[in-house]
C-alpha positions as CSV (number, residue, x, y, z in Angstrom):
1,M,0.0,0.0,0.0
2,K,2.8,2.4,0.8
3,S,4.5,1.7,-2.6
4,I,1.2,2.6,-4.3
5,E,1.0,5.9,-2.4
6,K,4.6,6.7,-3.3
7,L,4.0,5.9,-7.0
8,E,0.8,8.0,-6.9
9,T,2.6,10.9,-5.3
10,S,5.5,10.8,-7.7
11,M,3.2,10.7,-10.7
12,Y,1.2,13.6,-9.4
13,R,4.4,15.6,-8.8
14,Q,5.5,15.0,-12.4
15,L,2.4,16.7,-13.6
16,G,3.3,19.9,-11.8
17,Y,-0.1,20.6,-10.3
18,Q,-0.3,22.2,-6.9
19,L,-3.9,21.5,-5.9
20,E,-2.8,20.4,-2.4
21,T,-2.1,24.1,-1.6
22,I,-5.9,24.5,-1.3
23,P,-6.9,24.3,2.4
24,G,-8.5,20.9,3.1
25,V,-6.9,19.2,0.0
26,N,-4.3,16.5,0.7
27,I,-2.3,14.6,-1.9
28,V,-5.0,11.8,-2.1
29,T,-7.8,14.3,-2.8
30,A,-5.6,16.2,-5.4
31,C,-4.8,12.9,-7.2
32,S,-8.6,12.0,-7.2
33,L,-9.4,15.4,-8.8
34,V,-6.7,15.0,-11.4
35,A,-7.8,11.4,-12.1
36,H,-11.5,12.3,-12.5
37,I,-10.8,15.5,-14.6
38,G,-8.1,14.0,-16.8
39,D,-6.5,16.3,-19.3
40,I,-7.6,19.8,-18.4
41,H,-6.9,21.0,-22.0
42,R,-10.0,19.2,-23.3
43,F,-12.1,21.8,-21.5
44,S,-12.2,25.1,-23.2
45,S,-13.6,26.9,-20.1
46,S,-14.4,26.4,-16.5
47,H,-18.1,26.3,-17.4
48,K,-17.5,23.2,-19.5
49,L,-15.6,21.6,-16.6
50,A,-18.5,22.5,-14.3
51,N,-21.0,20.9,-16.7
52,Y,-18.8,17.8,-16.9
53,A,-18.8,17.7,-13.0
54,G,-22.6,18.1,-12.9
55,V,-22.6,21.4,-11.0
56,A,-23.6,23.7,-13.8
57,P,-27.3,24.5,-14.2
58,L,-29.0,23.2,-17.3
59,H,-31.4,25.5,-19.3
60,F,-34.4,23.7,-20.8
61,V,-36.7,25.4,-23.3
62,S,-40.0,23.9,-24.4
63,A,-42.9,25.7,-26.1
64,G,-41.1,29.0,-25.8
65,K,-40.7,28.7,-22.0
66,G,-37.4,28.1,-20.4
67,K,-36.2,27.2,-17.0
68,D,-32.9,26.4,-15.2
69,V,-32.7,23.1,-13.4
70,Q,-29.9,21.5,-11.4
71,N,-27.8,19.1,-13.4
72,K,-28.4,15.9,-11.3
73,S,-28.4,13.1,-13.8
74,Q,-25.5,14.2,-16.0
75,G,-21.8,14.6,-15.3
76,N,-19.1,12.6,-13.6
77,R,-20.6,11.5,-10.3
78,N,-17.2,10.6,-8.8
79,L,-15.9,14.1,-9.5
80,Y,-19.1,15.5,-8.1
81,S,-18.6,13.5,-4.9
82,T,-15.0,14.7,-4.6
83,L,-16.1,18.3,-5.1
84,Y,-18.9,17.9,-2.5
85,F,-16.4,16.6,0.0
86,L,-14.1,19.4,-0.7
87,A,-16.8,22.0,-0.4
88,V,-17.8,20.7,3.0
89,Q,-14.1,20.8,4.0
90,Q,-14.0,24.5,3.0
91,I,-16.8,25.5,5.3
92,Y,-15.9,23.2,8.1
93,L,-15.4,24.7,11.5
94,T,-12.4,23.5,13.5
95,N,-12.6,22.5,17.2
96,K,-11.8,26.1,18.2
97,G,-14.8,27.3,16.1
98,K,-12.6,28.9,13.4
99,P,-13.5,28.2,9.8
100,R,-10.9,26.3,7.8
101,N,-11.5,28.8,4.9
102,P,-13.1,32.0,6.2
103,V,-13.9,33.3,2.7
104,Y,-15.9,30.2,1.8
105,R,-17.6,30.1,5.2
106,A,-18.7,33.7,4.8
107,Y,-19.9,33.0,1.2
108,F,-21.8,29.9,2.5
109,E,-23.5,32.0,5.2
110,K,-24.3,34.7,2.7
111,K,-26.0,32.2,0.3
112,I,-28.0,30.8,3.3
113,S,-29.1,34.3,4.2
114,E,-30.2,34.9,0.6
115,G,-32.7,32.0,1.1
116,K,-30.8,29.2,-0.6
117,T,-30.8,25.7,1.0
118,K,-27.6,24.3,2.4
119,I,-27.1,22.0,-0.6
120,Q,-27.7,24.9,-3.0
121,A,-25.1,26.9,-1.1
122,L,-22.7,24.0,-1.2
123,I,-23.2,23.7,-5.0
124,C,-22.4,27.4,-5.3
125,I,-19.1,26.7,-3.4
126,M,-18.5,23.7,-5.7
127,R,-18.9,25.9,-8.7
128,K,-16.3,28.4,-7.3
129,L,-14.0,25.6,-6.5
130,I,-14.3,24.3,-10.1
131,R,-13.2,27.8,-11.4
132,I,-10.2,27.8,-9.1
133,I,-9.2,24.2,-9.9
134,Y,-9.6,24.9,-13.6
135,V,-7.2,27.9,-13.4
136,M,-4.8,26.1,-11.1
137,M,-4.5,23.1,-13.4
138,K,-4.4,25.1,-16.6
139,K,-1.7,27.5,-15.4
140,K,-0.1,25.2,-12.8
141,V,-0.2,27.9,-10.1
142,V,-0.4,27.8,-6.3
143,Y,-3.6,28.6,-4.5
144,E,-3.7,32.0,-2.8
145,L,-6.3,32.4,0.0
146,P,-8.3,35.5,-0.9
147,E,-8.7,38.1,1.7
148,L,-12.1,38.4,3.5
149,K,-13.5,41.8,2.8
150,P,-14.6,43.5,6.0
151,K,-18.3,44.3,6.1
152,S,-19.0,48.0,5.8
153,V,-21.0,49.7,8.6
154,S,-23.7,52.0,7.3
C-alpha cells in the first residue's frame, strides 16, 4: 500500500499541479481530482468543466418557456462527490470554532441568508472551486487564499 501511495505521489508531482495548496486538500484528494478530470486542456472553459462535473445548471426550453434546473443526472458523479467533500471541508469549523477557509464560510452563510438551502449553497461553493481548480490546473499555479472583505458599517 505504501508503494502505491509513493507511486501516486511521484506521478502527481511529475504533472506539476499544486492542488494540495488549497486548504483541506491533501495529496489523495488532489490525485482524485486529477484522475477524474483527466486532461484539463480538453475543457475550453471552467463552465465546460462544471458541466462535466454536474454542478452547472441546465437550461431547458419547451414551447417558448425556459427554466434552469440542477444538473443531477449528467456529469461525472465521482468528480461531483469529490467536489462535494471538498466544499464541505472548506466551510468546516475547527474544534476552536474557526472556519478552515473563512472566505468560503462567509460565502456559504451569505447564500443561506439569501434564502438558498444548504445543498444549494454547497453547490455554489463547488462551482467556485471548479473555477479555481480549472485555473490552477491550466496554469499550474499555487492557491492563494483570498482576503475576506470587511463588512461596511452604514
